[in-house]
C-alpha positions in Angstrom: -0.1 0.0 -0.1 1.4 3.4 -1.1 1.7 5.9 1.9 0.0 9.2 2.0 2.1 12.0 0.1 1.8 14.4 2.7 1.3 15.3 6.5 -1.4 17.5 6.1 -3.1 18.9 3.0 -6.0 21.7 3.0 -7.4 24.8 1.1 -5.5 27.8 1.8 -8.8 29.2 3.4 -9.4 26.2 5.5 -5.8 26.2 6.6 -6.4 29.6 8.3 -9.5 28.4 10.0 -7.5 25.7 11.5 -5.7 25.9 14.9 -2.1 25.0 15.3 -2.8 22.3 17.6 -5.4 20.6 15.1 -3.0 20.8 12.2 -0.1 19.5 14.6 -2.2 16.5 15.7 -2.8 15.5 12.0 1.0 15.9 11.1 2.0 13.9 14.1 -0.4 11.2 13.2 1.6 10.6 9.7 5.0 11.2 11.2 7.5 8.0 11.2 9.0 9.2 14.6 7.8 10.9 17.5 7.6 14.7 17.1 10.2 16.4 19.3 9.8 19.9 20.6 12.2 21.4 18.3 10.4 19.8 15.2 7.1 21.1 16.8 8.4 24.3 17.2 9.7 24.7 13.6 6.3 23.7 12.4 4.4 26.4 14.3 6.9 29.0 13.1 6.1 27.8 9.3 2.5 28.1 10.2 2.8 31.6 11.5 5.0 32.3 8.6 2.3 31.0 5.9 -0.6 32.7 7.7 1.2 36.0 7.5 1.9 36.1 3.8 -0.9 34.2 2.3 -3.8 36.1 3.2 -4.3 37.4 -0.2 -4.2 33.9 -1.7 -7.0 32.6 0.5 -9.2 31.7 -2.2 -6.7 30.8 -5.0 -5.0 27.5 -4.0 -4.0 24.8 -1.5 -1.0 23.8 0.5 0.8 20.8 1.5 3.1 20.3 4.4 5.7 17.6 4.7 5.3 16.8 1.1 7.0 13.3 0.6 9.8 12.8 -2.3 10.3 9.1 -1.9 13.0 9.0 -4.6 15.2 11.2 -2.3 14.2 9.8 0.8 13.0 13.0 2.1 10.1 15.6 2.5 9.4 19.1 1.3 8.5 21.7 3.9 5.7 23.5 2.0 4.2 22.9 -1.3 1.7 25.5 -2.6 -0.7 25.3 -5.5 -1.8 29.0 -6.3 -3.3 29.9 -9.6 -1.5 26.8 -11.5 1.8 27.8 -10.2 3.6 25.2 -7.9 5.8 26.8 -5.2 8.1 24.9 -3.1 9.1 26.3 0.1 11.9 25.1 2.3 12.2 26.7 5.7 15.7 27.0 7.5 14.1 27.7 10.8 17.0 26.5 12.9 19.9 27.6 10.8 18.5 31.2 10.0 20.9 31.5 7.2 21.0 30.5 3.3 23.2 27.6 2.6 24.3 26.1 -0.5 23.1 22.6 0.4 19.4 24.2 1.1 19.5 26.1 -2.5 20.4 22.1 -3.8 17.9 20.7 -1.9 15.0 22.7 -2.7 16.0 23.0 -6.5 15.9 18.9 -6.3 12.5 19.2 -4.9 11.1 21.2 -7.7 13.1 18.9 -10.4 11.6 16.0 -8.9 8.0 17.2 -9.1 8.5 18.8 -12.6 10.0 15.5 -14.1 7.9 12.7 -12.3 4.6 14.3 -11.2 2.1 14.3 -14.1 0.1 17.5 -13.4 3.4 19.4 -12.5 4.9 18.6 -15.9 3.0 21.5 -17.5 3.1 24.2 -14.9 5.8 26.6 -13.8 7.9 25.6 -10.6 9.2 28.0 -8.3 11.6 26.8 -5.2 12.1 29.2 -2.5 14.6 28.9 0.6 13.0 30.7 3.4 15.4 31.6 6.2 13.4 33.7 8.3 16.1 35.9 10.1 18.7 36.3 7.4 19.7 39.5 6.6 18.2 41.5 3.9 21.3 41.8 1.8 21.5 38.2 1.2 18.0 37.8 -0.1 17.4 37.3 -3.9 13.6 37.7 -4.4 13.6 38.5 -8.1 13.0 35.7 -10.6 15.7 34.7 -13.2 14.3 33.4 -16.6 13.0 29.8 -16.4 14.7 26.8 -18.0 13.1 25.2 -20.8 10.9 22.8 -18.7 9.3 25.7 -16.7 11.5 25.3 -13.7 12.8 28.7 -12.3 16.3 29.1 -10.4 15.7 29.1 -6.8 14.8 32.3 -4.7 16.1 33.2 -1.3 14.3 35.3 1.3 13.9 36.0 4.8 10.5 36.3 6.4 10.3 40.1 6.2 10.6 39.7 2.3 8.5 36.4 1.7 5.4 38.3 0.9 7.3 40.5 -1.7 8.9 37.5 -3.0 5.4 35.9 -3.6 4.2 39.1 -5.3 7.2 39.2 -7.8 6.4 35.7 -8.8 2.6 36.2 -9.7 3.6 39.4 -11.3 6.5 37.9 -13.5 5.6 37.6 -17.4 7.4 34.3 -17.8 5.3 32.8 -15.1 2.0 34.2 -16.5 3.1 32.5 -19.8 3.1 29.1 -18.2 0.5 29.0 -15.7 -2.6 27.5 -16.3 -6.1 26.7 -14.5 -5.9 23.4 -12.6 -8.1 22.1 -9.9 -6.4 21.2 -6.8 -7.9 17.7 -6.3 -6.9 16.9 -9.7 -3.3 18.0 -9.0 -3.2 16.3 -5.6 -4.4 13.0 -7.0 -2.0 13.0 -10.0 0.3 10.2 -10.8 3.8 10.3 -9.4 6.1 8.3 -11.6 9.7 8.4 -10.7 12.5 6.8 -12.6 15.1 7.0 -9.9 18.9 5.9 -10.7 19.9 2.7 -9.3 21.7 4.4 -6.3 18.6 6.4 -5.6 16.5 3.3 -5.6 18.8 1.3 -3.4 18.8 4.0 -0.8 15.3 4.4 -0.9 14.5 0.9 -0.6 17.0 0.8 2.4 14.9 3.5 3.9 11.7 1.2 3.9 9.9 2.4 1.0 8.8 -0.2 -1.5 9.3 -0.6 -5.4 5.8 0.7 -5.8 6.6 4.3 -4.2 9.7 5.0 -6.0 9.1 4.0 -9.7 7.0 4.6 -12.6 3.5 2.6 -12.2 3.5 1.5 -15.8 6.9 -0.3 -15.2 4.8 -3.0 -13.1 7.6 -3.6 -10.8 5.3 -4.4 -8.1 3.6 -7.1 -9.8 7.0 -9.0 -10.5 8.0 -8.2 -6.8 4.8 -9.9 -5.7 5.1 -12.8 -7.9 8.9 -13.3 -6.3 7.4 -13.0 -2.9 4.8 -15.7 -3.6 7.4 -18.1 -4.9 9.3 -17.6 -1.6 6.2 -17.9 0.5 5.4 -20.9 -1.3 8.8 -22.7 -1.0 8.9 -21.7 2.6 5.7 -23.2 3.6 6.0 -26.3 1.6 9.7 -27.1 2.1 10.4 -26.6 -1.8 13.2 -25.5 -3.7 12.9 -23.4 -6.8 14.6 -21.1 -9.2 12.9 -18.1 -10.9 14.1 -16.4 -13.9 13.2 -12.7 -14.1 13.6 -11.3 -17.8 13.1 -7.9 -19.1 14.3 -5.2 -21.6 17.5 -3.3 -20.9 16.8 -0.5 -18.0 13.6 -2.3 -17.0 14.6 -2.5 -13.3 15.6 -6.2 -12.9 18.6 -5.2 -10.5 15.9 -3.1 -8.5 13.8 -6.4 -8.1 16.8 -8.1 -6.9 17.7 -5.2 -4.4 14.0 -5.2 -3.1 14.1 -8.9 -2.7 17.7 -8.8 -0.9 16.9 -5.8 1.4 13.3 -6.8 2.3 14.4 -10.5 3.4 17.5 -9.2 5.0 15.3 -8.1 7.9 14.0 -11.5 8.5 15.9 -13.7 10.9 14.7 -17.1 9.4 14.6 -15.8 5.4 17.8 -14.0 4.6 18.7 -13.2 1.1 21.5 -12.1 -0.7 22.0 -9.8 -3.9 25.0 -11.2 -6.0 26.7 -9.5 -9.1 29.8 -9.8 -10.8 29.8 -5.9 -11.6 32.4 -4.7 -9.3 31.9 -1.0 -9.8 28.1 -1.4 -9.2 28.7 -3.6 -6.3 31.1 -1.1 -4.6 29.0 1.9 -5.2 25.8 0.5 -3.9 27.9 -0.9 -0.7 29.2 2.6 -0.1 26.2 4.5 -0.5 24.0 2.5 1.5 26.7 2.5 4.1 26.6 6.1 4.1 23.1 6.3 4.4 22.9 3.9 7.5 25.4 6.1 9.2 23.4 9.0 8.5 20.0 7.4 9.6 21.8 6.1 12.8 23.1 9.4 13.4 19.8 11.2 13.1 18.3 8.4 15.4 20.8 9.1 18.0 20.4 12.6 18.0 16.8 12.3 18.1 16.6 10.0 21.0 19.0 12.1 23.0 16.7 15.1 22.6 13.8 13.0 23.9 16.0 11.9 26.7 17.0 15.5 27.6 13.4 16.6 27.3 12.0 14.2 29.7 15.0 14.3 31.9 16.1 11.0 31.3 19.4 9.3 30.9 21.2 10.5 27.6 24.0 7.8 28.4 21.2 5.2 27.9 20.9 5.9 24.1 22.5 3.4 21.9 25.5 4.8 20.1 25.3 5.3 16.4 26.8 2.7 14.2 30.2 3.3 12.6 30.9 3.3 9.0 32.7 0.0 9.3 30.0 -1.8 10.9 27.6 -0.1 8.5 29.6 -1.4 5.4 29.7 -4.9 7.3 26.0 -5.2 7.6 25.4 -3.9 3.9 27.9 -6.4 2.7 25.7 -9.3 4.3 23.3 -8.7 1.5 25.0 -7.0 -1.3 28.0 -9.0 -2.4 30.4 -9.7 -5.3 29.5 -12.9 -6.7 33.0 -14.4 -6.7 33.4 -13.9 -2.9 30.2 -15.9 -2.1 31.7 -18.6 -4.5 34.9 -18.6 -2.6 33.2 -18.4 0.7 31.3 -21.7 0.0 34.3 -23.4 -1.5 36.0 -23.6 2.0 35.7 -27.3 3.2 35.0 -28.5 -0.2 37.2 -30.9 -2.3 37.0 -32.2 -5.9 36.3 -36.0 -5.9 35.9 -37.0 -9.9 33.0 -35.3 -11.4 31.8 -33.9 -8.0 32.5 -31.6 -5.1 32.1 -33.2 -1.8 32.1 -31.8 1.8 35.6 -32.3 3.9 33.9 -33.3 7.0 37.3 -33.2 8.8 37.6 -29.6 7.7 34.2 -28.7 9.5 34.9 -30.8 12.4 37.9 -28.4 13.0 36.4 -24.9 12.4 33.8 -22.8 12.9 34.8 -19.8 10.9 33.1 -21.1 7.6 29.7 -22.5 7.0 28.8 -25.6 4.7 25.3 -24.5 4.2 24.6 -20.8 3.3 23.3 -18.3 5.9 20.9 -17.1 3.1 17.8 -19.3 1.8 17.5 -16.8 -1.0 20.3 -15.9 -3.5 19.7 -13.4 -6.2 22.2 -13.7 -9.2 22.1 -10.4 -11.4 23.0 -10.9 -15.2 23.0 -14.7 -14.7 23.5 -15.1 -18.4 27.1 -14.1 -17.7 27.9 -16.9 -15.3 31.0 -19.0 -16.5 31.0 -22.2 -18.3 32.5 -25.3 -16.8 35.8 -24.7 -18.8 35.8 -21.1 -17.7 35.4 -21.6 -14.1 37.9 -24.7 -14.1 40.5 -22.5 -15.7 40.0 -19.8 -13.2 39.8 -22.3 -10.5 43.3 -23.8 -11.6 45.0 -20.4 -12.1 43.8 -18.4 -9.0 42.9 -21.2 -6.6 45.3 -24.2 -7.5 42.2 -26.4 -7.7 42.7 -28.7 -10.8 39.8 -30.4 -12.7 36.9 -28.2 -11.0 34.0 -30.1 -12.1 31.1 -27.6 -12.3 30.1 -24.9 -14.4 29.1 -21.5 -12.3 25.4 -22.1 -12.5 26.0 -25.8 -11.5 28.4 -24.8 -8.4 25.8 -21.7 -7.3 22.9 -24.0 -7.6 24.6 -26.8 -5.7 25.7 -24.2 -2.8 22.0 -23.2 -2.3 20.9 -27.1 -2.5 22.7 -27.7 0.7 19.8 -26.3 2.6 17.9 -29.5 3.8 14.5 -27.7 4.2 14.0 -25.0 1.4 15.5 -22.4 -0.8 14.9 -20.1 -3.9 17.3 -19.2 -6.4 16.3 -16.0 -8.7 18.3 -15.3 -11.6 17.9 -11.8 -13.4 18.4 -12.3 -17.0 19.4 -9.6 -19.6 18.5 -10.7 -23.3 20.0 -10.1 -26.7 23.5 -9.7 -25.2 26.5 -11.1 -27.0 28.1 -13.9 -25.1 31.8 -13.6 -25.1 34.7 -16.0 -23.8 33.3 -18.3 -21.0 30.1 -17.0 -20.3 27.7 -19.8 -20.2 24.3 -18.1 -21.1 21.0 -18.9 -19.6 20.6 -22.4 -21.3 23.4 -23.7 -18.9 21.5 -23.1 -15.9 18.5 -25.0 -17.4 20.5 -28.0 -18.6 22.0 -28.2 -14.9 18.4 -28.2 -13.5 17.4 -31.0 -16.1 20.4 -33.1 -15.4 21.1 -32.5 -11.5 18.4 -30.8 -9.6 14.9 -32.7 -10.8 13.2 -31.9 -7.7 13.7 -28.3 -8.2 10.6 -26.0 -9.4 11.1 -23.4 -12.3 9.3 -20.1 -12.6 9.9 -18.2 -15.6 7.8 -15.9 -18.1 6.8 -17.1 -21.7 9.3 -14.5 -23.1 11.9 -17.1 -22.6 10.6 -18.5 -25.8 12.0 -15.4 -27.6 15.4 -15.8 -29.6 17.5 -13.3 -27.6 16.9 -16.0 -24.6 18.9 -19.1 -25.4 18.1 -18.7 -29.1 14.6 -19.6 -28.0 15.2 -22.9 -26.7 14.6 -22.0 -23.1 11.3 -23.2 -22.5 11.8 -26.4 -24.5 14.8 -27.1 -22.4 12.9 -28.0 -19.2 11.7 -31.6 -19.9 9.4 -32.1 -16.8 6.7 -29.8 -17.5 4.9 -30.5 -14.2 7.5 -28.6 -12.3 7.8 -25.6 -14.8 5.4 -22.5 -14.1 5.0 -19.7 -16.3 3.5 -16.4 -15.7 3.9 -12.7 -17.5 4.8 -11.1 -14.3 8.2 -12.2 -14.4 9.2 -10.4 -17.6 9.5 -6.6 -17.4 8.4 -4.9 -20.6 9.2 -1.2 -19.9 12.6 0.7 -19.8 13.1 3.2 -17.0 16.7 4.5 -17.8 16.4 7.6 -19.8 12.9 9.1 -18.4 13.3 12.0 -20.9 14.2 9.9 -23.9 13.2 6.1 -24.0 14.4 5.9 -27.4 18.2 7.0 -26.6 19.4 3.3 -26.8 17.9 2.9 -30.3 19.5 6.3 -31.5 22.8 4.8 -30.4 22.2 1.6 -32.0 21.5 3.2 -35.3 24.5 5.2 -35.1 27.1 2.6 -34.3 25.4 0.4 -37.0 26.4 3.0 -39.4 22.4 3.7 -40.4 22.7 7.7 -40.2 19.3 8.1 -41.7 17.5 5.7 -39.0 19.6 7.5 -36.5 18.5 11.2 -37.5 14.8 9.8 -38.0 15.0 8.5 -34.1 16.7 11.8 -33.1 13.6 13.8 -33.9 12.0 11.8 -31.0 14.2 12.8 -28.6 13.2 16.5 -28.5 13.5 16.4 -24.4 16.9 14.6 -24.5 19.5 17.0 -25.9 22.7 15.6 -27.8 25.2 17.8 -29.0 28.2 17.8 -30.6 31.5 19.9 -30.0 35.3 20.0 -30.8 36.2 21.8 -27.7 36.5 19.8 -24.3 36.0 23.4 -22.4 33.0 24.0 -24.4 31.7 20.9 -23.5 32.6 21.5 -19.8 30.6 24.7 -19.9 27.6 22.9 -21.5 27.3 20.5 -18.7 27.4 23.1 -16.1 24.9 25.1 -17.7 22.5 22.4 -18.0 23.0 20.6 -14.6 20.7 21.9 -11.7 20.4 20.9 -8.1 22.4 17.9 -7.2 22.5 16.5 -10.7 25.4 14.6 -11.7 27.6 15.3 -14.6 30.8 13.9 -15.9 33.4 13.0 -18.5 33.8 9.3 -20.0 36.1 7.9 -22.8 36.8 4.4 -24.4 39.5 2.6 -22.4 41.4 2.6 -25.8 41.2 6.3 -26.1 44.8 6.8 -25.2 45.4 10.0 -27.5 43.0 11.9 -25.5 46.0 12.5 -23.3 46.9 15.3 -25.5 43.6 17.2 -24.1 44.6 16.0 -20.6 42.1 13.0 -20.4 44.4 10.1 -19.5 42.3 7.2 -19.4 45.3 4.8 -18.0 44.7 6.9 -14.9 42.4 4.9 -12.6 40.3 7.1 -10.3 38.3 6.2 -7.4 35.0 5.6 -9.2 33.0 5.4 -5.8 33.7 8.8 -5.1 33.4 9.9 -8.6 29.8 8.5 -8.6 28.7 9.6 -4.9 30.7 12.9 -3.8 29.4 16.2 -4.2 30.7 19.4 -5.9 33.1 20.1 -2.6 35.0 17.0 -3.5 37.5 17.2 -6.3 37.3 13.4 -6.7 33.6 13.8 -7.7 32.4 13.5 -11.3 31.0 17.2 -11.1 34.6 18.4 -10.9 35.2 17.4 -14.3 38.8 16.4 -13.7 38.7 12.5 -13.4 37.4 10.5 -16.5 35.9 6.9 -16.3 35.9 4.4 -19.1 33.4 1.9 -19.9 34.6 -0.6 -17.3 33.8 1.6 -14.4 30.4 3.0 -15.4 28.6 0.0 -16.9 25.4 -0.6 -14.8 25.6 2.8 -13.3 24.4 6.3 -14.8 24.5 10.1 -14.3 22.3 12.8 -15.3 24.4 14.6 -18.1 27.5 13.0 -19.8 30.4 14.2 -21.8 31.5 11.3 -24.0 35.0 12.0 -25.5 35.6 10.2 -29.0 39.1 9.1 -29.9 40.7 7.7 -32.9 40.5 4.0 -31.6 37.3 3.8 -33.4 36.9 5.7 -36.7 35.5 5.3 -40.2 36.8 3.8 -43.1 37.8 5.6 -46.2 34.2 4.4 -47.7 32.4 5.9 -44.7 30.4 2.4 -44.5 32.3 0.7 -41.9 34.3 1.2 -38.5 37.9 0.7 -38.4 39.3 -0.4 -35.1 42.8 0.6 -33.4 44.5 0.3 -30.2 47.7 2.1 -29.4 50.9 0.4 -29.6 54.4 0.7 -31.1 56.1 -0.2 -34.3 59.8 -0.3 -35.0 60.8 2.1 -37.7 64.2 2.7 -39.5 65.6 6.4 -38.9 68.8 6.9 -40.6 69.6 3.1 -40.5 68.7 2.9 -36.8 65.6 1.1 -35.6 63.5 3.2 -33.3 60.3 2.2 -31.8 57.6 4.7 -32.2 53.9 4.9 -30.9 51.1 4.3 -33.7 47.6 2.9 -33.9 47.5 -0.8 -34.7 44.6 -2.3 -36.3 42.4 -4.8 -34.3 41.3 -7.6 -36.6 40.0 -9.9 -34.5 36.0 -9.7 -34.7 35.5 -10.6 -31.1 37.7 -7.6 -29.9 36.0 -5.1 -32.6 32.8 -6.1 -31.1 34.2 -5.1 -27.5 35.1 -1.8 -28.9 31.9 -1.0 -30.3 30.0 -2.0 -27.2 32.5 0.0 -25.1 31.0 3.1 -26.9 27.5 1.8 -26.6 28.1 1.7 -23.0 29.4 5.3 -22.6 26.8 6.6 -25.0 23.8 5.3 -23.1 24.9 6.5 -19.5 23.2 9.7 -19.3 19.7 10.0 -18.1 18.9 13.5 -19.3 21.3 14.4 -22.1 25.1 14.5 -23.2 27.8 16.2 -25.3 29.9 14.4 -27.6 33.4 15.8 -28.0 35.5 14.9 -31.2 38.9 16.7 -30.8 40.4 18.3 -33.8 43.5 16.3 -33.8 47.1 17.6 -34.6 48.3 19.4 -37.6 51.4 21.1 -36.1 55.1 20.7 -37.3 56.1 18.0 -36.9 53.0 16.3 -37.1 51.6 14.0 -34.5 51.0 10.8 -36.6 48.6 9.5 -33.8 46.3 12.5 -33.9 45.8 13.1 -37.5 43.0 15.5 -38.0 41.2 13.6 -40.9 40.4 10.7 -38.6 38.5 13.1 -36.2 37.1 15.2 -39.0 35.6 12.0 -40.4 34.1 10.9 -37.1 32.7 14.4 -36.6 31.0 14.8 -39.9 29.5 11.2 -39.6 28.1 12.3 -36.2 26.5 15.5 -38.0 25.1 13.2 -40.4 23.0 11.5 -37.7 21.1 14.8 -37.2 23.2 16.1 -34.2 24.0 19.7 -33.9 27.2 21.6 -32.8 27.0 23.2 -29.2 27.1 26.6 -30.8 23.8 26.0 -32.6 22.1 24.8 -29.2 23.5 27.1 -26.3 
């Protein structure tokens, strides 16, 4: 059940007729925590402030107090809907001063409502920071021009000038052009369909929100979550073992399903769950973001309880200390792990005997440090189709673990670990379709064949979509021979992508671009009117463009191919490996943040993650052939040349001829070009035509790339600023 969006809502006229105690009673009823005197006093100060300035707007709208923004895990102090204008007021009654963080906060609230609240999409949105006792000289109460979406830059006012600030809003010509008549009840009941980043989603889920609250309702994630929960309940009640395949289009929310399941069941003592992924950057960033939020929640809890003790003349020392960062990370790691850590853990005390792994009873008799049976009854494997073949895992075990003749594929081994439970267990496989299988990735078919051959007592749950060609070439459903244990339901397939909420066809545009189909790319680009993609030859112009477009705490950053080694000439060094956790999580005050525009990440560090605005810098590692109809693939290397009879080693681009590696390179650019949620700028350098010429940066190579990208309909920055 979705929680109420606000603690209190009323028409402005009825708000004036209600006493402070009546309003406080209603707000307290919906508050998750006990309301301490400081919060109570702040709310009363807000009521008095609003009554002082809203008299002339009594019959012109409604107000909402403590309006929930679940994607951000916070609440806006006040939302006003007056004459078809949405005003968001963030009061700073305790600090009494304007702060940079307060401005970013209220801007984020405005952007959230504009982007995800259906009836706000077409209304002007005015964010306002109210610091009642701030000095007049620091107030900014005159509106600047709005952005294209109708969101105005934040205003900052004290109580003295709040009334004048509101007058300025409704007298503004841009506001008058954008405002429209709307019934408060219609606005209040409007759909709220957010598309959070995976980081935002994980934090929101960790804060006890559910999938239905933080995602678009057309994504139907709640149906899939319920279906998975039903499978878990059935297995637990009937002591059964099952495997559940969740499929979906790219960006549909499969990882979100996994995280929801892991976080939900982690809180149950007898039904633990673990989310497992082979994507190292994704796991590290999720672990760090959840650990930080855990510490923040614990600190707030501690401070709140200390205040309660003080107000009740209690013992402050009795309040449980907040958790440390190390303790928080340990708790998070319990339900979000790298798959190879999990794999290694349950190899302890096991030995190879012929074609099987067997338990070493002597080992477990001597140690209690490691368990034979997994702690978790539920294991969630993300990107399950990427699990290794028997050959790949055996090769790894021999090289890294000195275990010879390892007998299992990774799907076989992981299922065998869960099968050690004597009562029940559930394996949930999150499966991406239509992806190239490289090297020793087993694909979904291996999971099914292992079930057929070795685990005939397990139930199998999947959707009919597994008949599609992109899943095991359409053979998946046919592979399960015992149809009595096969259960199919459409709820296990996700059909709607949530990634680029401003342009769901970005992936299609990139596909056409990389397939060298400029006409189709150009046609698709016309459908991306709310998702700007622009070109430039200047990295400095690109940085300016990013800073101009990003608002609030929106993230922006620079990315490049791992083979783009000649970008070093424009101060982009792809060989340098910055800390990607800080890149994705830290704010503008940290030079390691993506927003500093100093550090660059490659495809290996951004896959599975996303930012709001991206700068992708294109090098000569991927360039057009002379006919303009094919890509040429290169990596930087050396070649021995004769200089006055002396052999000298010089840097040069060497051809990549192996088709498999060429596909890797295309996919690298595909990853980079699909990381941005709201828009991107592509930089193609000019190259070097100086004397002596740089033979690794010929202008004609870069010019060819630039002209091709223009042929797909992309415009230069100077035409779009």
